[in-house]
C-alpha positions in Angstrom: 0.0 0.0 0.0 1.3 3.5 -0.9 2.1 6.0 1.8 0.3 9.3 1.4 0.4 12.6 3.2 -2.1 12.4 6.1 -5.1 14.4 4.8 -8.5 13.6 3.5 -11.4 15.4 1.9 -14.5 16.0 4.1 -17.4 18.3 4.6 -17.3 20.7 7.5 -20.4 19.2 9.1 -18.5 15.8 9.3 -15.3 17.2 10.7 -14.9 16.3 14.4 -14.4 18.9 17.1 -10.8 19.7 17.6 -9.9 18.9 14.0 -7.8 21.2 11.9 -9.2 21.8 8.4 -8.2 23.8 5.3 -11.0 25.7 3.5 -10.3 27.1 0.0 -11.8 30.5 -0.8 -11.4 33.0 -3.7 -9.2 35.2 -1.5 -7.0 32.3 -0.3 -7.0 29.4 2.0 -8.2 29.4 5.6 -6.9 27.1 8.3 -9.5 26.5 11.0 -9.9 24.7 14.2 -13.3 23.0 14.3 -15.3 23.7 17.5 -17.9 21.6 19.3 -20.5 24.3 18.5 -23.1 23.6 15.7 -26.6 24.8 15.1 -29.0 24.6 12.2 -26.6 23.1 9.6 -23.9 25.6 10.6 -20.6 25.1 12.5 -18.5 27.4 14.6 -14.9 27.6 13.6 -11.7 29.3 14.7 -9.8 30.7 11.8 -6.1 30.5 12.7 -4.8 32.5 9.7 -7.5 35.1 9.1 -6.4 37.9 6.8 -9.4 40.2 6.8 -8.9 44.0 6.8 -8.8 45.5 10.3 -9.8 42.2 11.9 -7.9 40.1 14.5 -5.5 37.4 13.1 -7.4 34.6 14.8 -11.2 34.8 14.5 -14.1 33.0 16.1 -16.6 32.4 13.2 -19.9 31.6 14.7 -22.3 29.5 12.6 -20.2 29.2 9.5 -22.0 27.4 6.6 -21.2 23.7 6.5 -21.7 23.2 2.8 -18.0 24.0 2.3 -15.8 21.1 1.4 -12.6 21.0 3.4 -9.3 19.2 3.6 -9.0 17.5 7.0 -5.6 17.1 8.4 -5.5 13.6 9.9 -1.9 13.0 10.9 0.2 13.9 13.8 -0.4 17.7 14.4 1.6 19.7 16.9 1.2 23.2 18.3 4.7 24.4 19.0 4.6 27.2 21.6 7.3 29.9 21.8 9.4 29.6 24.9 11.9 32.4 24.5 11.9 35.7 26.4 8.7 37.6 25.8 7.1 34.8 23.8 5.9 33.3 27.1 4.5 35.1 30.1 3.7 33.5 33.5 1.0 35.9 34.3 -0.3 37.0 30.9 -0.1 40.8 31.6 -2.5 42.4 29.1 -1.6 40.0 26.4 -4.0 37.2 27.5 -7.0 39.2 26.0 -5.3 39.4 22.6 -6.8 37.4 19.8 -4.3 34.6 18.8 -2.5 34.0 22.1 -2.5 30.5 23.6 -3.5 30.4 27.2 -3.0 27.7 29.8 -5.9 27.1 32.1 -5.3 24.1 34.4 -4.0 21.3 32.2 -5.7 22.6 29.0 -4.5 24.8 26.2 -6.9 27.4 24.8 -6.5 29.9 21.9 -8.1 33.3 22.2 -10.2 33.9 19.1 -11.5 37.4 18.5 -14.9 38.1 17.1 -15.3 39.2 13.5 -17.2 42.1 14.7 -15.1 43.5 17.6 -18.1 45.1 19.4 -18.8 41.8 21.2 -15.8 41.9 23.6 -12.5 40.1 23.8 -13.5 36.9 22.1 -13.8 33.2 22.9 -11.2 30.9 24.5 -11.3 27.6 22.5 -9.6 24.4 23.5 -7.0 23.6 20.8 -7.3 19.9 21.4 -11.0 19.3 21.7 -12.6 22.4 20.1 -14.6 23.0 23.3 -15.4 26.6 24.3 -14.2 27.7 27.7 -17.5 28.0 29.7 -16.4 29.1 33.1 -17.9 32.5 34.2 -14.6 33.9 35.3 -11.1 33.1 34.1 -8.2 33.1 36.5 -6.5 36.4 37.0 -3.0 35.2 36.1 -2.6 32.9 33.1 0.5 31.4 31.4 0.2 33.0 28.0 2.1 32.2 24.8 2.3 35.0 22.1 4.1 32.8 19.5 3.0 29.5 18.1 3.4 27.3 15.0 1.1 24.5 13.9 3.1 21.7 12.3 2.2 18.4 10.7 4.7 15.6 10.5 5.2 14.1 7.0 5.2 10.3 7.6 7.0 9.7 4.4 10.2 11.5 5.4 9.7 12.5 9.0 10.0 16.2 8.3 7.7 18.8 9.9 5.6 20.9 7.5 4.3 24.2 8.7 0.6 24.6 8.4 0.3 28.1 9.9 1.9 30.3 12.6 1.5 33.5 14.5 3.8 35.7 16.4 2.3 38.4 18.6 5.4 38.9 20.7 5.7 42.5 21.8 8.8 44.1 20.2 10.9 46.6 22.3 
């Protein structure tokens, strides 16, 4: 049997929560984390590489249409977190409210996803492994926060890591 890169075609409605998918659009590709939220033939997603004018780089897209076909990454995916200097903060400072940062709450990793329309607040915290939304009424005051991350997939044919997308929000001095 031939070895192939670990992807498959799927519909968004069939993609499991926590999956990473690629959606092709006229204005480019979108990489998304599938959430556990769905309603009336629509699915909520977190766009990890949003490039919309004057919008956050990571967006919570509530009730996205599920007719879209997508490419579902099925192999060994890894979120690599920045660990150098200002890329990690033990108390989050003001950065934990920034769309795109990865936040540690207990033993879980969440990504902060801004709303497409910024008038609704700081956005959702979405578990990067399960796609579940953080539902506690109050988040802890001090959170380990990572301002740089890269999403990789390992190529089983040659063992190399292939970058799917990345973000660096590290404050520059």
